[in-house]
Every structure is written in C-alpha cells, then in structure tokens.
C-alpha positions in Angstrom: 111.7 45.3 135.6 114.5 47.8 136.2 116.3 49.5 133.3 119.4 51.4 134.1 121.6 53.5 131.8 125.0 53.5 133.3 127.3 56.6 133.6 131.1 56.0 133.5 132.6 55.6 137.0 135.2 58.2 137.8 137.9 58.3 140.4 137.2 54.9 142.2 140.2 52.9 140.9 140.9 51.6 144.4 137.5 49.9 144.7 137.7 48.5 141.2 141.2 47.1 141.9 140.2 45.4 145.1 137.3 43.7 143.5 139.2 42.6 140.4 142.1 41.2 142.5 139.6 39.3 144.7 138.0 37.8 141.6 141.3 36.9 139.9 142.6 35.2 143.1 139.4 33.2 143.5 139.0 34.8 146.9 136.0 37.0 146.2 133.9 37.7 149.3 130.2 36.9 149.0 128.9 40.4 150.0 130.3 43.8 149.2 129.1 47.2 150.6 129.8 50.3 148.5 129.2 53.4 150.6 129.8 57.1 150.2 127.9 60.4 149.4 125.0 60.3 146.9 126.3 61.1 143.4 129.7 59.4 143.5 128.6 56.5 141.1 127.9 53.7 143.5 125.1 52.3 141.3 127.3 52.4 138.2 130.1 50.7 140.1 127.8 48.0 141.4 126.7 47.2 137.9 130.3 47.1 136.6 131.1 44.6 139.3 128.1 42.5 138.5 128.8 42.6 134.8 132.4 41.6 135.3 131.2 38.5 137.1 128.5 37.6 134.7 130.1 38.4 131.4 131.9 35.3 130.3 133.5 36.7 127.1 133.8 40.5 127.2 134.4 42.2 123.8 137.3 44.2 125.2 138.9 42.6 128.3 140.0 45.1 130.9 143.7 45.5 131.8 144.7 43.9 135.2 143.4 45.6 138.3 140.5 47.3 136.5 137.0 46.5 135.5 135.7 46.9 131.9 133.4 49.7 131.1 129.8 48.9 130.6 129.1 48.5 126.9 125.3 48.4 126.4 125.8 46.9 122.9 127.0 43.7 124.4 124.2 41.1 124.8 125.1 40.2 128.5 125.3 43.9 129.5 122.1 44.7 127.6 120.2 42.1 129.6 121.7 43.2 132.9 120.8 46.9 132.2 117.3 45.9 131.2 116.9 43.7 134.3 116.2 40.6 132.2 119.4 38.6 132.9 118.4 35.4 134.6 121.4 35.5 136.9 121.0 39.1 138.0 118.6 40.8 140.3 118.5 44.6 141.1 116.4 45.5 144.2 115.5 49.2 144.2 113.0 51.4 146.0 109.4 51.5 144.9 106.4 53.6 146.2 104.0 51.2 147.9 100.3 51.7 148.2 99.5 54.7 150.4 103.2 55.6 150.8 104.6 59.1 150.0 108.2 58.0 149.6 109.9 55.1 147.9 111.4 52.3 149.9 112.6 48.7 149.6 109.9 46.6 151.2 110.3 43.3 153.0 108.5 41.7 150.1 111.2 42.9 147.8 113.9 41.4 150.1 112.0 38.1 150.1 112.1 38.0 146.4 115.9 37.6 146.7 115.3 34.2 148.4 113.1 33.1 145.5 115.6 34.3 143.0 118.5 32.5 144.6 116.5 29.3 144.8 116.0 29.2 141.0 118.4 26.8 139.4 121.4 28.5 137.9 123.5 27.2 135.0 126.3 25.0 136.3 129.2 27.1 137.7 127.5 30.4 137.2 127.2 33.1 139.9 123.9 34.8 140.8 124.3 38.5 141.5 122.0 40.6 143.7 122.4 44.4 143.8 120.5 46.2 146.6 120.6 49.9 145.7 120.5 51.7 148.1 120.4 49.9 151.5 119.3 53.3 153.0 115.8 52.6 151.5 115.4 49.1 153.1 112.7 49.0 155.7 113.8 47.7 159.1 112.0 44.4 158.7 113.7 44.0 155.3 117.1 44.5 156.9 116.3 41.6 159.3 115.2 39.4 156.4 118.4 40.3 154.4 120.6 39.4 157.3 119.2 35.9 157.4 120.1 35.5 153.7 123.6 36.7 153.8 124.4 35.0 157.1 124.4 31.7 155.1 124.6 32.8 151.5 124.0 30.1 148.9 127.0 28.8 146.9 127.8 30.9 143.8 126.0 34.0 145.0 127.3 37.6 145.2 125.6 40.5 147.0 126.5 44.1 146.2 124.9 46.7 148.5 125.2 50.4 148.1 124.6 53.0 150.9 124.7 56.8 151.0 125.6 56.5 154.7 127.3 53.5 156.3 125.5 54.3 159.5 122.2 53.2 157.9 123.6 49.7 157.6 123.3 47.7 160.8 126.6 46.4 162.2 125.3 42.8 161.8 125.1 43.3 158.0 128.2 45.5 157.8 130.3 42.8 159.5 129.4 40.3 156.8 130.4 42.6 153.9 133.6 43.6 152.5 133.5 47.4 152.8 134.4 49.7 150.0 134.3 53.5 150.6 133.8 55.6 147.5 135.7 58.9 147.8 135.2 62.3 146.3 137.1 62.8 143.0 140.4 64.5 142.7 140.3 67.8 140.8 141.8 66.1 137.7 139.2 63.3 137.7 136.5 65.9 138.3 137.7 68.0 135.4 137.7 64.9 133.2 134.1 64.2 134.2 133.0 67.7 133.4 134.5 67.4 129.9 132.1 64.6 129.2 129.1 66.9 130.0 127.5 69.4 127.7 128.2 72.4 129.9 128.5 76.2 129.2 132.1 77.3 128.5 131.6 79.9 131.3 131.6 77.2 134.0 134.3 77.8 136.7 135.6 74.3 137.3 137.4 75.1 140.4 134.4 76.9 142.0 132.1 74.0 141.0 134.6 71.5 142.5 134.6 73.3 145.8 130.8 73.7 145.8 130.2 70.0 145.0 132.9 68.6 147.2 134.2 66.6 144.2 131.0 64.7 143.9 129.9 64.5 140.2 126.1 63.9 140.8 126.1 66.8 143.3 127.8 69.0 140.7 125.1 68.3 138.1 122.4 69.1 140.6 124.0 72.4 141.4 124.2 73.3 137.7 120.5 72.5 137.3 119.5 75.0 140.0 118.5 78.6 139.5 121.2 80.8 140.9 119.0 83.4 142.5 116.3 81.2 144.0 118.3 78.4 145.6 122.1 78.6 145.2 122.7 82.2 146.4 120.4 82.1 149.5 121.9 78.9 150.6 125.5 80.2 150.2 124.6 83.4 152.0 123.3 81.5 155.0 126.3 79.1 155.2 128.7 82.1 154.8 127.1 83.8 157.8 127.3 80.6 159.9 131.0 80.2 158.9 131.7 83.8 160.0 129.6 83.5 163.3 127.1 86.0 162.0 123.3 85.9 162.5 121.2 83.9 160.0 119.9 86.3 157.3 116.1 86.4 157.5 115.2 87.0 153.8 117.5 84.3 152.3 116.3 81.8 154.8 112.6 82.4 154.0 113.4 82.3 150.2 115.2 79.0 150.6 112.5 77.4 152.8 109.8 78.6 150.3 111.6 77.2 147.2 112.3 73.8 148.8 108.7 73.5 150.0 107.4 74.4 146.6 109.8 72.0 144.9 108.7 69.1 147.2 105.1 69.6 146.0 105.9 69.9 142.3 105.3 67.1 139.8 108.7 67.7 138.3 110.8 67.9 141.5 114.4 69.1 141.0 115.7 67.2 144.1 116.4 70.4 146.0 115.7 68.5 149.2 118.5 66.1 148.6 120.8 68.8 147.4 120.1 70.9 150.5 121.0 68.0 152.8 124.1 67.1 150.8 125.3 70.7 151.2 124.5 70.9 154.9 126.4 67.7 155.8 129.3 68.8 153.5 129.4 72.2 155.3 129.4 70.4 158.7 132.2 68.2 157.6 134.3 71.1 156.4 133.6 73.1 159.5 134.6 70.3 161.8 137.7 69.4 159.9 139.0 72.9 159.4 138.1 74.6 162.7 140.1 73.8 165.9 137.2 72.6 168.1 137.1 70.1 170.9 135.5 66.7 170.5 132.8 67.8 173.1 131.8 70.8 171.0 128.0 70.9 170.6 128.3 70.8 166.8 129.0 67.0 167.0 125.8 66.3 168.8 124.0 68.6 166.3 125.4 66.5 163.4 123.7 63.4 164.9 120.6 65.4 165.6 120.4 66.6 162.0 121.0 63.1 160.6 118.0 61.9 162.8 115.9 64.8 161.6 116.7 64.0 157.9 115.8 60.3 158.4 112.6 61.3 160.2 111.6 63.8 157.6 112.0 61.2 154.9 109.9 58.7 156.8 107.2 61.0 158.0 107.2 63.5 155.2 107.5 66.5 157.5 106.9 70.0 156.1 110.2 70.6 154.3 110.2 74.4 154.5 109.9 74.4 158.3 112.5 71.6 158.5 115.0 73.8 156.6 114.5 76.6 159.1 114.9 74.2 162.0 118.2 72.9 160.5 119.8 76.3 160.5 118.6 77.2 164.0 120.1 73.9 165.3 123.4 74.7 163.7 123.4 78.3 164.9 122.5 77.3 168.4 125.3 74.7 168.5 127.9 77.3 167.3 126.7 79.8 169.8 127.0 77.2 172.6 130.5 76.3 171.5 131.5 80.0 171.5 130.1 80.4 175.1 132.2 77.3 176.2 135.3 79.1 175.0 134.6 82.3 176.9 
C-alpha cells in the first residue's frame, strides 16, 4: 500500500486547465503523460487529476479551468493518499529481491490488469497512476502497451516521466502529452514562502541554481556548501570559461558522491548531480552560438546513456562523476578545434 503526502502544485496552470477542460467537455483522453525534470510536482499533479475524477462531491469546488487542491481531511482524498481507494491504483518503484535499485516490475504492471478487471461501481472511473515511467522495466513497458492499446471503458491512466525519451513512442502516441515547465520567478518565490527557510536565502540565486525547479531547490538547500555545492560550481564555472577542470574540487566531489551512495541516509547527491549536469548542458547549448554538429550534442546523448547504465548496473559513482566531466571537457575542446 502506498501512502503519499501531497505538496501543493505550483506553476502548472496550463496542465491543470487542459485536463479540467477535457473533463468538463466529456472528451477526456484515456491516457495522460506528465513529463518534465524531477522535482516539478508531477506526482502531486497526477494525484490532483485522479482526485478530481474520483471525488464526486468536493468540499470546495474549484473555479473553472483549475483543479481543487488535495485536502487530506476529505474521505475520498484520504483513501486515495493512503492507497486504499477501490477505484485508484498507484504503481511505484520497489526494490526487488537481489536488486540494488528500485524499479517497476512486470509483475506490478500485470497487477493493473487485475485491478481493471475488478467490478467498479456503475459509472465510476478507475484511475491508474504510474509514477514514474522511467522506472518501468522493458518487459513492463510492453505489458503496459497491451493494456492502453485497448483500455477498458471508464479507465484513466496517468503516467509521469522525468524524461520523455524514456517512454517508447508506441506508448507516447497513445497518451495526451503534458509538459511540466520550470516555475516563473514569481511562482518560485511563492513556493519558497511556504518553506521554513533561513531569512538569509538569496531567492534570485537559488532560482538560477535550481533552474526554477522546487524539488531541486530544496535538495540544494539541504547540501553542505563546502563539500558539494562549491566544488560542483567551481568545475562548471571552469567548463563555461573553457578552463581546465580543477583537480582538487573534482576529487572532493567524486568522493562525497561516492560516500553518499553508500550511506544508509543518502541525501540524493547522485540525482542532484545529474540534474545540475543536464541543466548546465541545456544552458550552454541554448546560450552559446554553436552549430548543430557540435560534439556537445553527441555528448549529451552519451551522458544520458551513461546515467541510465549507471542506474541499472550500479556503477561506481565517484568514477562516473570524473568520467562525466572529462566527456564534457573533451567535447568542448573538440568544438573549439572545429572553429579554428
């Protein structure tokens, strides 16, 4: 049974509006895919969508084009959040026997078929949330496709994905796509005001550092400045300025990430590291006048494959960190040589 405590969703009004209008017009698609960087609130939005469909008499109806906030005091919402609502199923990663990382197994996907075959109350919709699809094993993806190719009547699938590229085109094509976007500074500032943060926090700096992603901002705030944040920023600054990779910060960063991976109370430095790497790559590509054939584009794909392989095979993370920066540095050097 999955219990989920929902945060408020910030800055995703367009997604909420699309779903609300589809429901109100009786033209709601059977499958929706919410995608965007980790930490934007995809899980919370998926639950809001599910609750809107399943809650027959909300205490405070939402204005047009919006979805009501999740009120855990309401009986329907309470059952959804506890995973005990008989018309709701959340499929989330678990660590299988002998596995080192959590995934959504084919057995978990097959449970969807059993859930949908249970008799529902007349006229009621059954809602399945798969969160995130990135964790679904390949065989599970094939099994899911068979289900959503011919979805049962009165069923709704809501998938989340940190990267749309992890979702096969055959599944993507059967979903209505909703891209969650980083927050505007005003929405980001509103979010920060709900957190118990020190008054010394520089909101503008944190906004730039996190790319407007709330979950990423909280991860940054939880890290020790000297052991993680500063070394990473120093390395990225040198790469931006076409300078050599600084040796000491690189070793400190690799050591702290390796140590964190083995700790019982991991601080998710690994995920934060990759979030920052891909954010830096995106900024570099969009703000630097480079040709489409620049080696950095191939490096982006290579690093994405490296990340996925490291998750699947549990590669030594400290060594992977070093490899990441040398891949980037090599691509930038190749691009510079092409110019000259």
